[in-house]
C-alpha positions as CSV (number, residue, x, y, z in Angstrom):
1,M,67.3,-144.0,128.5
2,L,68.2,-146.4,125.8
3,I,70.2,-149.5,126.6
4,V,71.8,-151.6,123.8
5,H,72.6,-155.2,124.6
6,H,75.6,-155.6,122.3
7,L,77.1,-158.9,121.2
8,N,80.6,-158.7,119.8
9,N,81.0,-159.4,116.0
10,S,77.2,-159.2,115.4
11,R,74.4,-157.3,113.8
12,S,74.1,-155.2,116.9
13,Q,77.0,-153.1,115.5
14,R,74.5,-151.5,113.2
15,V,72.4,-150.3,116.1
16,L,75.4,-148.6,117.6
17,W,76.1,-146.9,114.3
18,M,72.5,-145.7,114.0
19,L,72.5,-144.3,117.5
20,E,75.7,-142.4,116.8
21,E,74.2,-141.0,113.6
22,L,71.2,-139.9,115.6
23,E,73.5,-138.5,118.3
24,A,71.4,-140.3,120.9
25,E,72.3,-141.0,124.5
26,Y,72.6,-144.7,125.3
27,D,74.3,-147.2,127.5
28,I,75.9,-150.4,126.3
29,R,75.6,-153.8,128.0
30,R,78.4,-156.0,126.5
31,Y,78.2,-159.8,125.8
32,K,80.8,-162.0,124.4
33,R,80.2,-165.0,122.0
34,R,80.9,-168.4,123.4
35,V,83.6,-170.7,121.9
36,D,81.0,-172.1,119.5
37,M,80.2,-168.5,118.4
38,R,76.7,-168.7,119.9
39,A,75.3,-165.9,122.1
40,P,75.7,-166.4,125.8
41,E,72.8,-167.6,128.0
42,E,72.8,-164.2,129.8
43,L,71.0,-162.7,126.8
44,K,67.9,-164.8,127.5
45,K,67.5,-162.8,130.7
46,V,66.9,-159.8,128.6
47,H,64.6,-161.4,126.0
48,P,63.5,-165.1,125.6
49,L,65.1,-165.4,122.2
50,G,68.5,-164.8,123.7
51,K,69.8,-163.0,120.7
52,S,71.3,-159.6,119.8
53,P,70.7,-156.9,119.1
54,V,68.2,-156.1,121.8
55,I,67.5,-152.6,123.0
56,E,65.6,-151.4,126.0
57,D,63.9,-148.0,126.2
58,V,63.1,-146.9,129.7
59,V,60.8,-143.9,129.9
60,D,59.3,-142.8,133.2
61,G,60.0,-146.2,134.7
62,H,58.3,-148.1,131.9
63,R,60.6,-150.6,130.1
64,T,60.0,-151.6,126.5
65,V,62.2,-154.2,124.8
66,F,62.8,-154.4,121.1
67,V,64.5,-157.2,119.0
68,E,65.1,-157.6,115.3
69,T,67.4,-155.0,113.8
70,G,64.9,-153.8,111.2
71,A,62.2,-153.2,113.8
72,I,64.8,-151.5,116.1
73,C,65.8,-149.2,113.2
74,E,62.1,-148.3,112.5
75,Y,61.6,-147.6,116.2
76,L,64.6,-145.3,116.4
77,V,63.5,-143.4,113.3
78,D,60.1,-142.8,114.9
79,R,61.7,-141.9,118.2
80,S,64.0,-139.3,116.5
81,G,61.1,-137.6,114.7
82,G,61.9,-139.2,111.3
83,F,65.6,-138.6,111.1
84,L,67.3,-141.3,108.9
85,G,63.8,-142.1,107.6
86,P,62.7,-142.3,104.0
87,P,63.3,-139.4,101.5
88,D,60.4,-137.4,100.1
89,G,58.5,-138.9,97.2
90,A,56.9,-142.3,96.4
91,D,60.0,-143.8,94.8
92,G,62.3,-142.9,97.7
93,I,59.8,-144.3,100.2
94,R,59.5,-147.5,98.2
95,R,63.3,-148.0,98.0
96,Y,63.6,-147.2,101.7
97,Q,61.0,-149.8,102.7
98,L,62.5,-152.4,100.2
99,F,66.1,-152.2,101.4
100,L,65.2,-151.9,105.1
101,H,63.7,-155.4,104.8
102,Y,65.7,-156.8,101.9
103,A,68.9,-157.0,104.0
104,E,67.7,-159.7,106.3
105,G,64.9,-161.1,104.2
106,S,66.8,-161.8,101.0
107,V,70.5,-161.3,101.2
108,M,71.4,-162.7,104.6
109,P,69.8,-166.1,104.1
110,V,71.8,-166.7,100.9
111,L,75.0,-165.4,102.4
112,F,74.5,-167.4,105.6
113,A,73.9,-170.6,103.5
114,L,77.1,-170.0,101.6
115,L,79.2,-169.4,104.7
116,V,77.8,-172.5,106.3
117,V,78.3,-174.9,103.4
118,S,81.8,-173.5,102.8
119,Q,82.8,-174.9,106.2
120,V,81.9,-178.5,105.2
121,P,84.8,-180.4,103.7
122,I,84.5,-181.7,100.1
123,L,80.7,-181.8,99.8
124,G,80.6,-178.2,101.0
125,R,82.6,-177.1,98.0
126,F,80.0,-178.6,95.7
127,A,77.1,-177.0,97.6
128,A,78.9,-173.6,97.5
129,Q,79.0,-173.8,93.8
130,K,75.2,-174.0,93.8
131,V,74.8,-171.1,96.2
132,R,77.4,-168.6,94.8
133,P,75.3,-167.9,91.7
134,M,72.3,-167.1,93.9
135,L,74.4,-164.6,95.9
136,K,75.8,-163.1,92.6
137,V,72.2,-162.3,91.5
138,H,71.8,-160.2,94.7
139,L,75.2,-158.5,94.4
140,D,74.6,-157.6,90.7
141,Y,71.2,-156.1,91.7
142,I,72.7,-154.1,94.6
143,E,75.6,-152.9,92.3
144,A,73.1,-151.7,89.7
145,E,71.1,-149.8,92.4
146,L,74.1,-148.1,93.9
147,A,75.4,-147.2,90.5
148,S,72.4,-145.0,90.0
149,R,72.5,-143.0,93.3
150,P,74.8,-142.6,96.3
151,W,72.6,-144.2,98.9
152,F,70.1,-147.0,98.9
153,A,67.0,-144.9,99.2
154,G,68.1,-141.8,97.5
155,D,70.5,-138.9,97.8
156,A,70.9,-139.0,101.6
157,I,71.9,-141.8,104.0
158,S,69.0,-143.5,105.7
159,A,68.2,-146.5,108.0
160,A,68.1,-148.6,104.8
161,D,71.9,-148.0,104.4
162,I,72.4,-149.0,108.0
163,M,70.5,-152.2,107.5
164,M,72.4,-153.1,104.3
165,S,75.8,-152.5,105.9
166,F,76.1,-155.9,107.7
167,P,75.4,-158.2,104.8
168,L,77.7,-156.3,102.4
169,E,80.5,-156.0,105.0
170,A,80.2,-159.8,105.5
171,V,80.4,-160.4,101.8
172,R,83.5,-158.3,101.4
173,A,85.2,-159.7,104.5
174,K,84.2,-163.4,104.2
175,V,83.5,-164.0,100.5
176,G,85.9,-161.5,98.9
177,L,86.3,-157.9,97.9
178,E,86.2,-158.9,94.2
179,H,82.6,-160.1,94.6
180,C,81.4,-156.6,95.2
181,G,81.2,-154.2,92.3
182,P,82.9,-150.8,92.2
183,S,79.8,-148.8,93.3
184,T,79.2,-151.2,96.2
185,N,82.8,-151.0,97.3
186,A,82.7,-147.2,97.1
187,W,79.5,-147.2,99.2
188,L,81.2,-149.4,101.8
189,D,84.2,-147.1,101.9
190,R,81.9,-144.2,102.2
191,I,80.1,-145.6,105.3
192,H,83.3,-146.7,106.9
193,A,84.6,-143.1,106.7
194,R,81.6,-141.6,108.4
195,P,82.5,-140.1,111.9
196,A,79.4,-141.7,113.4
197,Y,80.5,-145.1,112.1
198,L,84.0,-144.7,113.5
199,R,82.6,-143.7,116.9
200,A,80.3,-146.8,116.9
201,L,83.2,-149.0,116.0
202,A,85.3,-147.6,118.9
203,K,82.4,-148.2,121.3
204,G,81.5,-151.6,120.0
205,G,84.9,-153.1,120.2
206,P,86.6,-155.5,117.8
207,Y,84.5,-156.1,114.7
208,R,85.8,-158.7,112.2
209,F,83.5,-157.7,109.4
210,I,85.4,-154.5,108.5
211,D,88.6,-154.8,106.5
């Protein structure tokens, strides 16, 4: 049995979406952010890092715990026999591997920096002017990729799209719709219309990164 330790308004929404795409059976353990937006201390009882998402897979009484969304997605792909995995062909596999890790390794650090400095009065505005061009480089690259095919890895949705959802939702919700190109916005609209996405949203509760 899979258990998802789900924190509201967090990356763990992606895990719920992936599980719905896989039509997997799972339970949800819910956690609410503190007033300072940090995760509650209870999550440290599940994993020492005290972060979300965390999943547990209990098989024949053996409990395995996974953290890090990318690692969780890779585990779920393997667990499902390759569903939502890379497309056939070397190019598709390369794109799948790239975007599976690019979401957290490249886009999120820049976006997080922009969101943090934007909260700092006066000096934050100057810092944001330095960070915005860095984010634009990533958004232009993403737009060019999505202009050439419907999904990040190829012609079908994959775990790479699930990984890329959170940073691009955060850009559109927190930085502004106009900063995403037409192909990127069309991709966001496409994932938001998927029945599995809507089911995950209903199960996950309020999610401030969807407009």
